[in-house]
ROSE-477130 format. One line per field, with one value per residue: residue number from 0; residue in one letter; chain; x, y, z of N, C-alpha, C in turn. Coordinates in steps of 0.2 Angstrom, whole numbers, m for minus. Layout:
N
pos	NUM,... .
code	a,... .
unit	A,... .
npx	X,... .
npy	Y,... .
npz	Z,... .
capx	X,... .
capy	Y,... .
capz	Z,... .
cpx	X,... .
cpy	Y,... .
cpz	Z,... .
END
This chain:
426
pos	0,1,2,3,4,5,6,7,8,9,10,11,12,13,14,15,16,17,18,19,20,21,22,23,24,25,26,27,28,29,30,31,32,33,34,35,36,37,38,39,40,41,42,43,44,45,46,47,48,49,50,51,52,53,54,55,56,57,58,59,60,61,62,63,64,65,66,67,68,69,70,71,72,73,74,75,76,77,78,79,80,81,82,83,84,85,86,87,88,89,90,91,92,93,94,95,96,97,98,99,100,101,102,103,104,105,106,107,108,109,110,111,112,113,114,115,116,117,118,119,120,121,122,123,124,125,126,127,128,129,130,131,132,133,134,135,136,137,138,139,140,141,142,143,144,145,146,147,148,149,150,151,152,153,154,155,156,157,158,159,160,161,162,163,164,165,166,167,168,169,170,171,172,173,174,175,176,177,178,179,180,181,182,183,184,185,186,187,188,189,190,191,192,193,194,195,196,197,198,199,200,201,202,203,204,205,206,207,208,209,210,211,212,213,214,215,216,217,218,219,220,221,222,223,224,225,226,227,228,229,230,231,232,233,234,235,236,237,238,239,240,241,242,243,244,245,246,247,248,249,250,251,252,253,254,255,256,257,258,259,260,261,262,263,264,265,266,267,268,269,270,271,272,273,274,275,276,277,278,279,280,281,282,283,284,285,286,287,288,289,290,291,292,293,294,295,296,297,298,299,300,301,302,303,304,305,306,307,308,309,310,311,312,313,314,315,316,317,318,319,320,321,322,323,324,325,326,327,328,329,330,331,332,333,334,335,336,337,338,339,340,341,342,343,344,345,346,347,348,349,350,351,352,353,354,355,356,357,358,359,360,361,362,363,364,365,366,367,368,369,370,371,372,373,374,375,376,377,378,379,380,381,382,383,384,385,386,387,388,389,390,391,392,393,394,395,396,397,398,399,400,401,402,403,404,405,406,407,408,409,410,411,412,413,414,415,416,417,418,419,420,421,422,423,424,425 .
code	m,s,q,n,k,r,s,r,e,t,v,c,i,q,g,g,w,q,p,k,s,g,e,p,r,v,l,p,i,y,q,s,t,t,f,k,y,d,d,s,d,k,m,g,r,l,f,d,l,e,d,e,g,y,f,y,t,r,l,a,n,p,t,n,d,a,v,a,s,k,i,c,e,l,e,g,g,v,a,a,m,l,t,s,s,g,q,a,a,s,f,f,s,i,l,n,i,c,g,e,g,d,h,v,i,s,s,a,a,i,y,g,g,t,t,n,l,f,t,v,t,l,k,k,l,g,i,d,s,t,l,v,d,p,d,a,t,e,e,e,l,e,k,a,f,k,p,n,t,k,a,v,f,g,e,t,i,a,n,p,a,l,v,v,l,d,i,e,k,f,a,r,a,a,h,r,h,g,v,p,l,i,i,d,n,t,f,a,t,p,i,n,c,r,p,f,e,w,g,a,d,i,v,t,h,s,t,t,k,y,m,d,g,h,a,t,c,v,g,g,c,i,v,d,s,g,n,f,d,w,e,a,n,a,e,k,f,p,g,l,t,t,p,d,e,s,y,h,g,i,i,y,t,q,k,f,g,k,m,a,y,i,m,k,a,t,a,q,l,m,r,d,l,g,s,i,q,s,p,m,n,a,f,l,l,n,l,g,l,e,t,l,h,l,r,v,p,r,h,c,e,n,a,l,r,v,a,e,y,l,k,s,r,d,d,v,e,w,v,n,y,p,g,l,k,g,d,k,y,y,e,l,a,q,k,y,m,p,d,g,t,c,g,v,i,s,f,g,l,k,g,g,r,d,a,a,v,s,f,m,d,r,l,k,l,a,a,i,v,t,h,v,a,d,a,r,t,s,v,l,h,p,a,s,h,t,h,r,q,l,t,d,e,q,l,v,e,a,g,v,d,p,s,m,i,r,f,s,v,g,i,e,n,v,d,d,i,i,e,d,i,r,q,a,l,e .
unit	A,A,A,A,A,A,A,A,A,A,A,A,A,A,A,A,A,A,A,A,A,A,A,A,A,A,A,A,A,A,A,A,A,A,A,A,A,A,A,A,A,A,A,A,A,A,A,A,A,A,A,A,A,A,A,A,A,A,A,A,A,A,A,A,A,A,A,A,A,A,A,A,A,A,A,A,A,A,A,A,A,A,A,A,A,A,A,A,A,A,A,A,A,A,A,A,A,A,A,A,A,A,A,A,A,A,A,A,A,A,A,A,A,A,A,A,A,A,A,A,A,A,A,A,A,A,A,A,A,A,A,A,A,A,A,A,A,A,A,A,A,A,A,A,A,A,A,A,A,A,A,A,A,A,A,A,A,A,A,A,A,A,A,A,A,A,A,A,A,A,A,A,A,A,A,A,A,A,A,A,A,A,A,A,A,A,A,A,A,A,A,A,A,A,A,A,A,A,A,A,A,A,A,A,A,A,A,A,A,A,A,A,A,A,A,A,A,A,A,A,A,A,A,A,A,A,A,A,A,A,A,A,A,A,A,A,A,A,A,A,A,A,A,A,A,A,A,A,A,A,A,A,A,A,A,A,A,A,A,A,A,A,A,A,A,A,A,A,A,A,A,A,A,A,A,A,A,A,A,A,A,A,A,A,A,A,A,A,A,A,A,A,A,A,A,A,A,A,A,A,A,A,A,A,A,A,A,A,A,A,A,A,A,A,A,A,A,A,A,A,A,A,A,A,A,A,A,A,A,A,A,A,A,A,A,A,A,A,A,A,A,A,A,A,A,A,A,A,A,A,A,A,A,A,A,A,A,A,A,A,A,A,A,A,A,A,A,A,A,A,A,A,A,A,A,A,A,A,A,A,A,A,A,A,A,A,A,A,A,A,A,A,A,A,A,A,A,A,A,A,A,A,A,A,A,A,A,A,A,A,A,A,A,A,A,A,A,A,A,A,A,A,A,A,A,A .
npx	179,178,166,161,161,152,139,122,113,118,120,106,103,113,117,120,116,128,132,141,151,141,130,113,108,98,93,89,75,76,67,65,64,75,92,104,117,132,138,137,145,148,135,133,143,138,127,134,138,151,154,150,135,120,106,93,79,73,83,93,94,98,92,86,97,105,96,96,109,110,102,110,121,116,113,125,130,137,131,116,99,84,67,50,41,40,36,41,55,57,54,63,75,75,73,85,95,89,81,71,68,75,76,70,71,61,57,42,35,31,27,11,9,21,23,13,19,30,25,15,16,30,31,24,34,43,51,53,48,51,43,48,47,51,56,63,75,93,95,83,81,91,86,77,84,89,98,96,93,94,94,90,77,70,61,66,58,43,29,12,15,25,36,53,67,80,93,107,107,100,108,120,115,112,124,132,127,131,124,115,109,94,87,72,71,61,53,61,71,86,90,87,91,105,106,117,127,125,127,119,117,110,99,82,69,53,51,40,35,42,53,48,37,26,16,15,21,23,36,52,68,84,98,115,127,139,147,145,152,151,158,165,155,151,145,132,126,125,120,127,140,143,144,133,124,115,121,133,141,146,153,146,152,165,167,162,164,162,151,143,130,120,122,119,105,100,105,99,87,79,80,72,60,56,52,53,57,49,57,51,44,56,62,52,53,66,65,58,67,76,71,71,79,74,60,59,64,54,42,44,45,32,25,29,24,10,8,11,0,m11,m8,m11,m24,m40,m49,m42,m36,m23,m6,5,21,38,46,42,43,44,38,37,48,56,70,77,75,81,94,96,91,93,90,77,62,50,36,24,11,2,m13,m26,m44,m55,m67,m66,m67,m78,m78,m66,m69,m79,m72,m63,m71,m75,m64,m56,m45,m35,m34,m43,m34,m26,m12,4,16,17,17,5,m6,m13,m24,m29,m39,m34,m41,m54,m50,m36,m35,m47,m53,m50,m55,m59,m51,m41,m35,m29,m20,m12,m6,m12,m22,m39,m45,m35,m29,m20,m10,m3,7,8,17,11,5,8,m1,m13,m16,m17,m28,m38,m38,m43,m56,m62,m62,m70 .
npy	m425,m408,m401,m388,m388,m397,m402,m394,m404,m415,m410,m408,m422,m427,m418,m410,m420,m431,m446,m456,m471,m484,m476,m470,m471,m463,m446,m444,m441,m431,m431,m423,m412,m409,m412,m423,m421,m426,m418,m403,m392,m393,m391,m378,m371,m372,m364,m352,m350,m355,m368,m379,m388,m397,m392,m388,m389,m377,m368,m376,m390,m407,m413,m401,m393,m401,m400,m386,m384,m391,m383,m371,m375,m377,m364,m358,m352,m347,m350,m355,m355,m363,m358,m357,m353,m345,m332,m330,m331,m319,m309,m311,m309,m296,m290,m294,m285,m273,m260,m251,m235,m237,m240,m247,m252,m258,m267,m264,m274,m287,m302,m301,m303,m300,m287,m281,m285,m276,m263,m262,m271,m270,m257,m254,m258,m248,m248,m241,m241,m240,m242,m246,m244,m258,m257,m245,m232,m231,m219,m215,m225,m221,m209,m215,m219,m216,m208,m218,m230,m247,m259,m267,m274,m288,m298,m312,m317,m310,m313,m311,m305,m308,m300,m298,m296,m284,m289,m285,m271,m267,m272,m264,m252,m254,m257,m246,m238,m244,m255,m271,m282,m291,m305,m313,m329,m338,m342,m344,m353,m360,m369,m362,m349,m341,m329,m324,m324,m313,m302,m301,m302,m308,m322,m327,m339,m346,m361,m369,m369,m373,m380,m389,m394,m402,m398,m401,m396,m381,m369,m360,m352,m344,m338,m334,m326,m323,m313,m299,m285,m282,m276,m266,m257,m253,m244,m244,m256,m260,m271,m282,m278,m273,m276,m289,m289,m299,m310,m311,m301,m304,m300,m302,m301,m302,m314,m324,m321,m323,m330,m323,m316,m326,m333,m324,m322,m335,m337,m326,m320,m332,m338,m328,m326,m338,m345,m358,m372,m387,m403,m414,m408,m402,m414,m419,m408,m411,m422,m417,m408,m417,m420,m408,m404,m411,m408,m394,m390,m397,m391,m378,m381,m386,m374,m365,m370,m370,m356,m352,m358,m351,m338,m339,m339,m331,m327,m324,m311,m305,m311,m315,m321,m323,m332,m332,m327,m310,m306,m293,m295,m304,m302,m299,m311,m320,m316,m318,m330,m341,m355,m357,m350,m351,m360,m353,m343,m328,m322,m314,m314,m309,m307,m301,m300,m308,m317,m324,m330,m339,m347,m353,m360,m370,m378,m394,m403,m394,m386,m375,m367,m359,m358,m360,m368,m381,m399,m402,m395,m379,m365,m348,m334,m318,m306,m311,m319,m319,m305,m300,m290,m278,m264,m262,m252,m251,m263,m261,m251,m259,m266,m277,m284,m283,m294,m304,m320,m332,m344,m359,m370,m387,m403,m413,m422,m411,m410,m414,m404,m392,m396,m396,m382,m378,m384,m378,m364,m365 .
npz	m84,m80,m68,m71,m85,m90,m100,m102,m103,m97,m84,m80,m78,m70,m61,m44,m34,m28,m26,m14,m12,m10,m6,m9,m26,m32,m28,m11,0,13,24,37,51,59,64,71,84,92,101,111,107,93,88,92,85,72,73,74,61,59,56,42,39,44,54,56,46,41,38,31,21,16,4,m2,m4,m13,m25,m26,m29,m42,m50,m49,m55,m68,m72,m71,m60,m43,m31,m24,m18,m13,m12,m5,m15,m32,m30,m17,m20,m28,m19,m8,m16,m18,m5,2,m1,0,10,21,14,2,m16,m30,m48,m60,m75,m83,m89,m83,m73,m66,m52,m47,m50,m42,m29,m30,m31,m21,m9,m6,m5,7,16,15,4,m12,m29,m47,m62,m78,m96,m105,m117,m117,m121,m118,m113,m108,m98,m89,m83,m73,m62,m45,m31,m21,m27,m28,m35,m51,m60,m70,m82,m92,m102,m103,m92,m94,m106,m115,m119,m124,m114,m116,m111,m110,m111,m100,m90,m92,m89,m75,m70,m72,m62,m51,m46,m44,m58,m58,m64,m68,m74,m77,m88,m100,m95,m90,m100,m112,m111,m102,m91,m84,m93,m101,m93,m82,m64,m53,m53,m53,m51,m54,m49,m51,m63,m79,m74,m64,m71,m71,m64,m50,m39,m30,m30,m28,m33,m30,m38,m37,m47,m43,m48,m45,m37,m21,m12,m18,m20,m7,2,m3,1,15,22,18,19,31,49,55,68,73,70,78,74,61,45,30,16,19,26,18,5,m12,m10,m2,m4,m6,6,16,13,16,29,36,30,28,40,47,40,34,22,17,5,5,8,1,m9,m16,m20,m29,m38,m43,m50,m61,m66,m71,m84,m90,m101,m111,m112,m114,m127,m135,m130,m136,m150,m152,m149,m158,m170,m167,m165,m178,m185,m179,m183,m197,m198,m202,m192,m181,m173,m168,m164,m152,m151,m147,m154,m167,m183,m188,m177,m164,m155,m161,m166,m154,m147,m155,m153,m139,m136,m146,m148,m145,m137,m127,m122,m122,m128,m133,m139,m148,m152,m166,m162,m149,m131,m128,m138,m135,m123,m126,m135,m127,m119,m127,m130,m129,m127,m122,m105,m95,m83,m69,m73,m81,m92,m90,m93,m99,m111,m108,m104,m102,m99,m96,m93,m89,m78,m70,m70,m67,m59,m64,m75,m92,m97,m87,m89,m101,m98,m90,m99,m104,m115,m117,m124,m124,m125,m115,m120,m115,m122,m122,m121,m129,m144,m157,m168,m163,m153,m162,m169,m159,m156,m169,m169,m159,m163,m174 .
capx	177,176,159,159,161,147,133,116,109,121,118,99,102,118,119,117,117,134,132,147,151,136,124,108,109,93,93,85,71,78,61,67,65,81,98,107,124,134,141,134,149,147,129,134,147,133,123,138,140,158,155,145,131,113,103,86,77,71,89,96,92,102,88,85,104,107,93,98,116,109,100,115,126,113,113,132,131,141,127,109,94,77,62,44,38,43,35,46,61,57,54,70,80,75,74,91,99,85,77,67,71,78,72,71,69,59,53,35,32,33,21,7,10,28,21,10,24,34,21,10,19,37,30,22,40,47,55,50,49,49,42,50,46,57,59,66,82,97,94,77,83,95,81,74,89,90,103,94,92,98,93,86,74,66,60,69,52,38,23,10,15,30,41,59,71,87,97,113,105,98,114,124,112,112,131,134,125,134,119,115,103,91,83,68,72,57,50,66,74,93,91,87,95,108,107,123,132,123,128,114,120,106,93,77,65,47,52,33,34,45,57,44,35,21,11,15,23,25,43,56,75,88,105,120,132,146,151,144,157,147,163,166,149,150,140,125,124,127,118,132,147,144,143,127,124,111,126,139,145,148,152,145,157,172,168,160,167,157,145,140,123,116,123,114,98,99,106,96,80,76,79,67,54,54,49,58,54,49,61,47,44,62,63,48,56,72,62,56,73,80,69,70,82,70,54,59,63,47,37,46,44,25,22,30,19,3,8,10,m7,m15,m6,m14,m32,m43,m53,m37,m34,m16,m3,12,26,44,49,38,46,39,36,41,54,60,77,80,74,87,101,97,88,93,88,70,60,46,30,18,8,m4,m17,m33,m48,m58,m73,m64,m68,m84,m76,m61,m72,m83,m67,m60,m76,m76,m58,m57,m39,m33,m38,m43,m31,m22,m5,7,23,17,17,m1,m8,m17,m26,m32,m41,m32,m47,m59,m47,m31,m35,m54,m55,m49,m59,m55,m46,m36,m32,m25,m14,m8,m3,m16,m27,m45,m46,m29,m29,m14,m11,3,7,11,21,7,6,6,m7,m19,m17,m20,m35,m42,m39,m47,m63,m65,m63,m75 .
capy	m419,m404,m400,m382,m389,m401,m399,m393,m410,m419,m407,m410,m429,m429,m412,m409,m426,m435,m452,m459,m478,m487,m472,m471,m468,m457,m441,m446,m436,m430,m428,m422,m405,m408,m416,m425,m421,m429,m414,m396,m387,m394,m387,m370,m369,m372,m358,m346,m350,m357,m374,m381,m394,m396,m393,m387,m388,m370,m365,m380,m397,m410,m413,m395,m391,m404,m397,m379,m385,m393,m377,m366,m377,m375,m356,m355,m347,m349,m352,m354,m357,m364,m355,m360,m351,m340,m325,m329,m329,m312,m305,m312,m307,m288,m289,m296,m280,m267,m259,m244,m229,m239,m239,m252,m251,m264,m267,m264,m280,m293,m305,m296,m303,m297,m280,m280,m285,m270,m257,m262,m274,m268,m250,m254,m259,m242,m249,m238,m244,m236,m247,m243,m247,m262,m255,m238,m231,m231,m212,m215,m229,m217,m205,m219,m220,m211,m210,m223,m236,m253,m265,m267,m281,m289,m305,m314,m317,m307,m317,m315,m300,m311,m296,m301,m290,m283,m290,m282,m264,m266,m273,m259,m246,m255,m257,m239,m235,m248,m260,m278,m283,m297,m307,m319,m333,m343,m344,m346,m358,m360,m372,m358,m343,m340,m322,m322,m324,m307,m297,m301,m303,m313,m325,m330,m344,m349,m368,m371,m369,m378,m384,m394,m397,m407,m395,m405,m393,m374,m368,m355,m352,m338,m340,m329,m327,m321,m308,m292,m283,m279,m272,m260,m252,m255,m240,m245,m263,m261,m277,m287,m276,m271,m282,m292,m290,m305,m316,m309,m296,m306,m296,m307,m301,m303,m321,m329,m319,m323,m333,m318,m314,m332,m335,m319,m324,m341,m337,m320,m320,m338,m339,m324,m326,m345,m347,m364,m377,m394,m408,m418,m404,m402,m421,m419,m404,m414,m427,m413,m406,m423,m421,m402,m403,m414,m405,m387,m390,m399,m385,m373,m383,m386,m368,m362,m373,m367,m349,m351,m359,m345,m332,m340,m339,m325,m325,m322,m303,m304,m317,m313,m326,m321,m336,m331,m322,m305,m304,m287,m296,m309,m301,m300,m318,m323,m314,m321,m337,m344,m362,m357,m346,m354,m363,m349,m339,m325,m320,m311,m316,m304,m305,m298,m303,m313,m323,m327,m334,m344,m351,m357,m365,m376,m382,m401,m405,m388,m385,m369,m367,m354,m361,m361,m371,m388,m404,m402,m388,m375,m359,m343,m327,m314,m301,m314,m323,m316,m298,m299,m285,m272,m262,m263,m246,m252,m268,m258,m248,m264,m270,m284,m283,m287,m300,m308,m327,m334,m351,m363,m376,m393,m408,m418,m421,m404,m410,m414,m397,m388,m399,m394,m375,m378,m386,m373,m358,m366 .
capz	m86,m74,m68,m74,m92,m92,m104,m98,m103,m92,m77,m78,m75,m65,m56,m38,m30,m30,m21,m12,m12,m5,m5,m14,m33,m33,m22,m5,3,20,27,44,53,63,63,78,85,98,107,111,104,86,86,93,79,66,74,73,54,59,52,38,41,45,61,56,39,39,36,26,21,11,m2,m5,m6,m19,m30,m28,m33,m49,m53,m49,m61,m74,m73,m71,m54,m38,m25,m25,m12,m14,m8,m5,m21,m36,m27,m12,m23,m30,m13,m5,m20,m17,2,4,m2,1,16,21,11,m4,m22,m35,m54,m63,m81,m82,m92,m78,m70,m62,m45,m45,m50,m35,m24,m30,m30,m15,m3,m4,m3,14,19,14,m2,m17,m35,m53,m67,m84,m102,m106,m124,m116,m123,m112,m110,m104,m92,m84,m79,m68,m57,m40,m27,m16,m31,m25,m39,m57,m60,m76,m84,m98,m106,m98,m92,m100,m112,m119,m120,m122,m111,m119,m104,m110,m110,m93,m86,m93,m85,m68,m68,m72,m56,m45,m43,m48,m62,m56,m69,m68,m80,m77,m95,m104,m91,m92,m106,m118,m109,m96,m91,m82,m99,m104,m89,m76,m58,m49,m57,m49,m55,m51,m52,m52,m70,m83,m70,m61,m77,m71,m60,m44,m33,m30,m28,m31,m33,m32,m40,m38,m52,m39,m52,m43,m32,m16,m8,m22,m19,0,5,m5,3,22,25,16,20,38,54,56,75,74,70,82,70,55,39,25,11,21,28,13,m2,m18,m7,3,m5,m4,13,20,11,19,37,39,28,29,47,50,37,34,16,14,1,8,5,m3,m16,m19,m23,m35,m43,m46,m55,m66,m69,m75,m91,m93,m107,m116,m113,m116,m135,m137,m129,m141,m156,m153,m148,m165,m175,m165,m167,m186,m187,m177,m188,m203,m198,m202,m186,m176,m174,m167,m161,m149,m149,m149,m158,m173,m188,m189,m170,m162,m151,m164,m166,m147,m145,m159,m149,m132,m136,m153,m149,m143,m132,m122,m124,m120,m134,m132,m145,m148,m158,m169,m158,m143,m125,m128,m142,m131,m118,m130,m138,m122,m116,m132,m130,m126,m125,m117,m99,m92,m77,m68,m73,m87,m92,m88,m99,m102,m114,m103,m107,m97,m101,m90,m92,m85,m72,m66,m69,m68,m55,m68,m80,m99,m97,m83,m92,m106,m94,m87,m104,m105,m120,m114,m128,m124,m122,m114,m122,m114,m127,m119,m125,m132,m151,m159,m172,m158,m150,m167,m170,m153,m157,m175,m168,m154,m167,m179 .
cpx	175,169,157,159,156,142,127,112,111,120,111,99,107,120,116,119,123,135,139,146,146,130,119,109,105,93,87,81,73,72,61,67,72,86,102,114,126,137,138,138,148,140,130,138,143,129,127,140,148,159,149,141,124,111,96,84,75,77,93,94,95,98,88,92,106,103,95,105,115,107,105,120,123,113,120,134,136,138,120,105,87,72,55,40,42,42,40,53,62,58,60,75,81,77,81,96,96,82,74,71,75,73,74,68,67,56,46,31,35,26,17,8,16,27,18,15,28,31,17,14,25,36,28,28,45,52,51,52,47,48,44,48,52,60,62,73,86,97,88,78,86,91,78,78,89,96,102,92,97,98,89,83,70,65,63,64,46,32,17,11,20,34,48,63,77,91,103,112,104,104,119,121,113,120,134,132,127,129,118,108,100,86,79,68,67,55,55,70,82,95,91,90,98,110,113,128,131,124,124,119,117,100,88,72,58,48,45,32,38,49,54,41,29,15,10,17,25,32,47,64,78,95,109,125,139,150,150,148,153,152,164,160,146,144,133,122,127,125,123,139,148,142,135,127,120,115,133,144,148,147,152,151,164,173,166,161,161,151,140,132,118,116,119,107,96,99,101,88,76,75,73,60,52,51,53,53,54,53,57,46,50,64,59,51,62,70,61,62,77,77,68,73,78,64,54,59,57,42,38,44,36,22,23,25,12,3,8,3,m11,m14,m10,m21,m35,m47,m48,m35,m26,m13,4,16,33,48,47,41,41,37,40,48,58,67,80,80,80,93,101,95,88,90,80,68,57,40,23,17,3,m7,m24,m37,m52,m64,m72,m65,m73,m82,m71,m64,m76,m78,m64,m65,m77,m70,m59,m51,m35,m37,m38,m41,m27,m14,m2,13,23,16,11,m3,m13,m19,m30,m34,m40,m38,m52,m57,m42,m32,m43,m57,m54,m54,m55,m50,m40,m32,m27,m19,m9,m4,m6,m22,m33,m47,m40,m31,m22,m14,m4,3,11,15,17,8,3,m1,m14,m21,m20,m27,m40,m44,m44,m55,m66,m66,m69,m82 .
cpy	m414,m402,m393,m382,m394,m398,m399,m400,m415,m417,m409,m417,m430,m424,m413,m414,m430,m441,m455,m467,m480,m483,m473,m468,m462,m453,m443,m440,m436,m427,m427,m415,m404,m413,m417,m424,m424,m424,m407,m391,m387,m390,m380,m367,m368,m365,m352,m346,m351,m363,m375,m387,m392,m397,m392,m385,m381,m367,m369,m387,m401,m411,m407,m392,m394,m402,m390,m379,m387,m386,m371,m368,m376,m368,m354,m351,m350,m352,m351,m357,m358,m360,m358,m359,m346,m333,m324,m327,m322,m308,m305,m309,m299,m287,m290,m290,m273,m266,m253,m239,m231,m239,m244,m250,m258,m263,m268,m270,m286,m296,m300,m297,m300,m289,m277,m280,m279,m264,m256,m264,m271,m260,m249,m255,m253,m243,m246,m241,m239,m242,m243,m247,m252,m260,m248,m238,m231,m224,m212,m219,m224,m212,m208,m219,m214,m213,m216,m230,m241,m259,m263,m274,m282,m296,m306,m313,m315,m312,m312,m311,m303,m306,m299,m295,m290,m283,m286,m274,m263,m267,m267,m253,m248,m255,m250,m235,m239,m253,m266,m278,m290,m299,m313,m323,m339,m346,m347,m352,m358,m365,m368,m351,m343,m333,m320,m321,m317,m301,m297,m304,m309,m316,m328,m335,m345,m357,m372,m373,m374,m382,m390,m398,m401,m405,m399,m401,m385,m373,m362,m356,m346,m341,m334,m330,m326,m316,m301,m291,m279,m274,m265,m255,m253,m251,m241,m252,m264,m268,m283,m285,m273,m276,m283,m294,m297,m311,m314,m305,m298,m301,m301,m307,m303,m311,m326,m327,m319,m327,m329,m317,m320,m334,m330,m320,m330,m340,m331,m321,m326,m340,m335,m325,m333,m348,m353,m368,m383,m398,m412,m414,m403,m409,m421,m414,m407,m419,m423,m410,m411,m423,m414,m401,m406,m411,m398,m387,m392,m394,m380,m375,m383,m379,m364,m364,m370,m360,m348,m353,m354,m339,m333,m340,m332,m323,m324,m315,m302,m310,m314,m320,m324,m325,m336,m326,m317,m302,m298,m289,m302,m308,m302,m307,m322,m322,m318,m328,m340,m351,m362,m352,m349,m357,m359,m344,m335,m322,m317,m313,m309,m302,m303,m303,m309,m319,m327,m332,m340,m349,m356,m362,m371,m380,m389,m403,m400,m387,m378,m369,m361,m356,m360,m366,m378,m393,m404,m395,m385,m368,m355,m337,m322,m309,m305,m318,m319,m308,m296,m293,m278,m271,m263,m258,m248,m258,m266,m255,m253,m268,m277,m282,m287,m293,m305,m315,m329,m342,m355,m369,m381,m397,m413,m417,m415,m404,m410,m407,m392,m390,m396,m386,m374,m379,m381,m366,m359,m368 .
cpz	m80,m74,m71,m82,m94,m95,m100,m98,m98,m85,m75,m75,m69,m60,m49,m33,m32,m25,m20,m13,m7,m3,m10,m21,m34,m26,m17,m3,10,23,35,45,56,62,70,78,92,103,105,107,96,84,87,87,73,67,73,66,54,55,47,40,42,52,61,48,36,36,30,27,15,4,m6,m8,m12,m25,m32,m31,m40,m53,m54,m55,m68,m77,m73,m65,m49,m32,m27,m18,m15,m10,m9,m12,m25,m33,m21,m14,m25,m24,m9,m9,m19,m9,5,3,m1,8,16,19,4,m10,m27,m42,m57,m70,m79,m85,m88,m76,m65,m54,m43,m45,m44,m29,m24,m28,m24,m9,m1,m2,4,18,19,8,m8,m24,m41,m58,m74,m90,m104,m113,m123,m119,m117,m109,m105,m97,m87,m80,m73,m62,m52,m35,m22,m20,m29,m30,m45,m58,m67,m77,m91,m104,m102,m98,m90,m107,m117,m122,m119,m120,m115,m112,m104,m108,m103,m88,m86,m88,m77,m66,m68,m65,m50,m42,m47,m52,m60,m61,m67,m74,m80,m84,m99,m101,m94,m98,m112,m117,m103,m95,m88,m88,m103,m99,m82,m70,m54,m54,m52,m54,m50,m54,m53,m59,m74,m79,m67,m67,m77,m66,m53,m38,m34,m27,m31,m30,m34,m33,m40,m42,m48,m43,m49,m37,m27,m13,m12,m22,m12,3,3,m2,10,25,23,18,27,43,55,64,77,73,72,78,64,49,33,19,13,23,23,6,m7,m16,m3,2,m3,3,18,19,15,27,40,37,29,36,50,47,35,28,13,10,5,5,0,m10,m19,m23,m29,m41,m46,m51,m62,m70,m73,m82,m94,m100,m113,m118,m116,m124,m138,m136,m135,m148,m157,m153,m155,m170,m173,m167,m174,m188,m185,m182,m195,m204,m198,m196,m180,m177,m173,m163,m158,m148,m151,m153,m165,m177,m189,m182,m168,m159,m154,m164,m159,m145,m149,m155,m143,m131,m143,m154,m147,m138,m126,m125,m124,m126,m131,m138,m143,m154,m160,m165,m151,m137,m125,m133,m139,m126,m121,m133,m133,m119,m121,m133,m126,m123,m120,m111,m97,m84,m76,m67,m80,m86,m89,m94,m103,m105,m109,m106,m101,m101,m96,m88,m88,m79,m68,m65,m70,m64,m59,m73,m87,m99,m93,m85,m97,m103,m92,m92,m106,m109,m117,m118,m128,m121,m121,m115,m120,m117,m123,m124,m128,m140,m154,m164,m168,m155,m155,m169,m165,m154,m163,m173,m163,m158,m171,m177 .
END
């Protein structure tokens, strides 16, 4: 069976590491910063990007490469790289094609940390951004583009708003203007959605979430589809289509073809900024990936049961879950993720902010943690925790209801999870 036709279940188990005769069956941890060579010329050719190989873990490591290869195959891409965190993946995905004077369009419904990255940190680097309503019409999207727009960004399922992005609509808008669509696929994972099949060009992940699945290691990943034609839009992307003097004038698109985007991110950005994932973390991530295809359906099955239970209760004001019939994004979820969405639910209680805090304090099985998407059920009140610096008015502007509870449903017995919610509410 050719590798590009293997099922996602098989790739979770077998992808990435292909041991030769007599080699370890399980992916080894190459816990070394450096790699030895017998002659100076070989090392020099590696530094010139003339040969493939390993010489310093900040640029490449066999453990990391095997795990990146597995994620790449899961997403259906041509190349991938691991980063130290999901935030680093988002940052690198933009910085790889944008510089001072450039502009990015992003869905307004994304993780708060990414919003801050775009509106504060990238702005300090001279990269401007425009946040758009994910439900905007194509005509409204058109108005956000500028001559210096270089990328469009969104999340498959927004954290914590649980907005489902219309990927095809955003892809059409991006491609009309000759720029790539970058999708953060953290919540859906490639088990439930592969954005490349809907027109996205680059995918990012916080592997800290479902891919790791056990809250053991922070990490990120960038995957390139290989579908975007950088040369056709050469004037927009000089970093890829003109000589890089820091590598003896290499032109990435000419030397590496469909691998150009990831090669530049690795050879240039990782070299200079160093947000590498440690081989030990990559090893742990791989263990998580081996059960991703088993865990994700259980998360979704449990979350739907919990959402239906919450919806049935009089003391619950509202419930957001795109897998729930009647949800605003149910139809889009059925289109892009017919097998399930994610395990995260948001809801509000009739008693508002105070009721949310009291409810959370009474939970016994679900833990109050700044995390989602791990095997254990967890809960957070954004207004009291991640967004506590904002007033109620500012929370509403940011799309966070002051009463919102973010509930990440784990893979425990769902009856135990529901009983924990019942006793905390009553």
